C-alpha positions, 0 to 999 in steps of 0.5 A: 774508823772506816765509813762504808757506803750502803745502797739500801735497795728495794730488792737488795742492800749491799755495802762497800768500803774504799780501801787500798785505792779501790771500792771494795764490796763487803761480803755478807754472811751468806757468802755473796754481796747482795743482802735481800731487803726482807724481814721475817719474824720467827715464831719465838720473836727473833728477827731474821733478814736477807735470803732466809727471810725472802724465802719465808715469803712463800711459807710464812707471808703473814710474818714476812715483809719485802719491798717496803721501801716505797712506803718509806716516810709515810704512815704505812705499817705492817703486821708481822706476827703479832707486832707492827713495823714501820718501813724504817724499822724494817730497813733498820733491821737490814742495815743492822745486819749490814753493819754487823757484816761489815765489822766482821769483814773490816775487823773494827767497828763501823759507826758511820755510813754514806747511804744512797736514796732514790733521787726523787725522795722527798724530805720525809723519805730521806729523814726516814732513811736517816732514822733507819740508820740511827736506829741500826747504830749508824751515823749518816755522814751523807745521803747521796742520790742513787744515779749520782753514786752510780755516775761517780763510780762509772766516771772514777772506774773509766778515767779514760772516758771522754768529757761530756754528758751522760744520762743515767737511768737507774731502773730498780726494783721499786724506783726509777731515777734518771740524771743528766750528768756532765763530766769534765776532768775530775768534776762530776756535775749533776745537772738535773734529775727526774724520778718515780718513787713507785715504779720498778721491776716489781711493777713488771712482776705484778703485771705478769701475775695479773696476766697469768690469772687472767689467762687461767681464769683465776681471781688474784684476790681468791688466792691464798697469801702462800699462793700469791707469794708463789706466783710472784716469785714465779713471775720474778724468776721468769722475768729474770730467766728472760734477761739471759740471752740464751733464754727465749721462753720461761714456764710459770707453774702454780698449784692452786687448790686441786689444779696446776696452772701454767703460762709460757712467758716469752720475750714478745709477750713479756714486751707487751705486758711491760708496755704500761710500765714502760709508758710510765718510764717515758714520762720520766725520761721526757721530764728529764729531757724538758730541761733543754739546757741540761739535755743538750749534747748528751753522748751516752745513755748508761743504764744501772739497777737490777731491772735494767738488765732486761733486753726488752727494756733496752729494746724499748729505750733504743726505739724511743731514743734512736740509740742503743743504751750502754748497760754499766758493769755490775748494774745491780752493784754500781750504786753501792761501788759509788756510795763506796767511793763517796765514803772514800771521799768523806774519809779524805782518801788521798786517791780521791782528793782531786774528785769534785762532785756536785748534786742538785736539789730534787724538789723546789723549795718555797714559801706559801704566799698570796697575790692579793687580799682576794686570794683564797688559796695560797700558792708557792713562791719558789726560793730555791727551784729544783735542779739547783746546784747544792749547796745553795742559798736564795732569798726573797722579800715578802710584803704586808697585804693589810693596813695595820698588819703586825705580823707576817706568818711563813709556811715553807713547802717542798714540791712543784704544785702551784698551790701549796696544798699539793706540796709537802709542808716542812715548817713555819715561822712568824715575825713581827712588823711595824704597823703601816699601810698595806705593802709598806712592811716586809720581811726578807726570807733566806733559804739555805739548803746543804748537800745533806738535805738540811734546810735552814730558814732565816727570816728578818722583818723591816722592824728588825725581828729576826727568826731562824729554824733548821727544818728537820723531820721530828722523827729524827734526833740530831745530837748537840754536836751534830746540830753544831756541825750542821749550823756551822756547815750552813753558815759556811754555805751562806757565806760561799754560795758565789763561786770563788774568783781567781783574784790573781787571774782576774787582775792580770786580765784587767791589767792586760785589758788597758794595754791591748788594742781594740781587736784583742781587747774585744777577745779578752772582754768576751773571756771575762764575760764568760768567766763572770757569767759562769760564776754568777750562774754558780756553774762549777764546770762552766767556771772551770771551762771559762777560767782555762779559756781566760788563762789561755787568752791572758797567757797569749796576750802577755807573750805578745806584749812581752816581745821587743816592741822595736824588733817590729820595725825590722819585721821581727816578731810581727803579728801581721794581719792577713790583709797587711803585706809583709815588707820586702827584703832589701 
């Protein structure tokens, strides 16, 4: 049974499967690959999705929804006809259509998928995505960050590209994601991410529509729903037209009341209208580049996402970064293609068995804590910092604040604010501690976060009281079997968070160390320090590089030591220092 990859986008949704050694996009019933992420309720209660639903935004805006992805994981809902729908329910209708198209294409049932999400989706938003898949009859084998999926496909489809760091800028219809990725051999390591879940091409459409109304002295609020939908469609079409090299201007027309209003949109005006949006883009880029270690040595900026096609966006980035970005082939399809490759990895396809991909934690995870008894507002004690490589497990110890305290209660949060009130609460646990003076009793808290975004929390007190929980959104229902699999995965993570060491190589290096002279011993010592340091940092690429370097040292020094020591008496095989004169021939 095939696992498919799905890009559940703000504007479009598409699917991919890995077969016959390549990622293959799955056609929809309309004969294309891009299924519009739109849902409409017909007068008889029938639900339709895709292009037909998107067209009904113009004629039946009160029965049609689009761009609802930005509300995933919130309490937002919308009334279509006489029914209310949440974002995950609307997404489920589109996913159900994708599932049916895939089954028709593959001629077999499809029950499992890898689904891409914006890198900056929080726990609620990710769980809402999983819930949408469940409602559509799909098991989510993995959620993958959208720029990570793009990086996987970009690297896999360009095997001869030189190793190095890439900045992947994913500018879609409703979200912006930025990832710094390092590619080395068959390893794709996500170093850091930044993003804005409410920034995309839709904001540019809105800016064009607002300007249209201003120059034509129209009140947007006075327009009918049909007129608003028609104006947004015209704005989107004009923006898209100006993404074509041969188009310098595009005319927007809107019949409203008894008049027809017009605006000629050219590249210069579009660039001006985009300035506020691009300033927000710049903030996200700067946030990614603030990670100095990750940002050092970026070789290329790669653009993906439908909105990245805009030449004015290329010009903005070139001016900002003093380098022309590279637009990926099929920028609006590359995330789905990457999700398809990840689905193939999940299926353990032979062609992909050597690919190693890491991902990072998008938000910091921590515990609400007080520094002293006089604190009135708890702050965040971070256990797992954002951009930590997944899977990861960290622990910390917390102490009692009051004399005679009998319990320690822990609240768990996700976010970057200093005070927990600005972060997302995930859950809580309470343990008993023996009575004693303040600071004498404690509890050890262990956070373990897996590749699918499932957080396991374990707490053990100084009195031996143990509690543990798996942090899951209450709307997300796992079967007993799925929960068992998740716990097995969590337990394996807690045992293997330290990088595995090549014990044979390590033993060879230590054995050589005893036999080497000072100069070579110093070189081997540096190699061992690099190797151990990379393991401690759990940096998979650094470990691989340090391992190769240590192997080179071991092989070279073993070769030197294997030479006949007596031959040196006759100047044969001698490794002379530069300042040592060779003996003259007699």
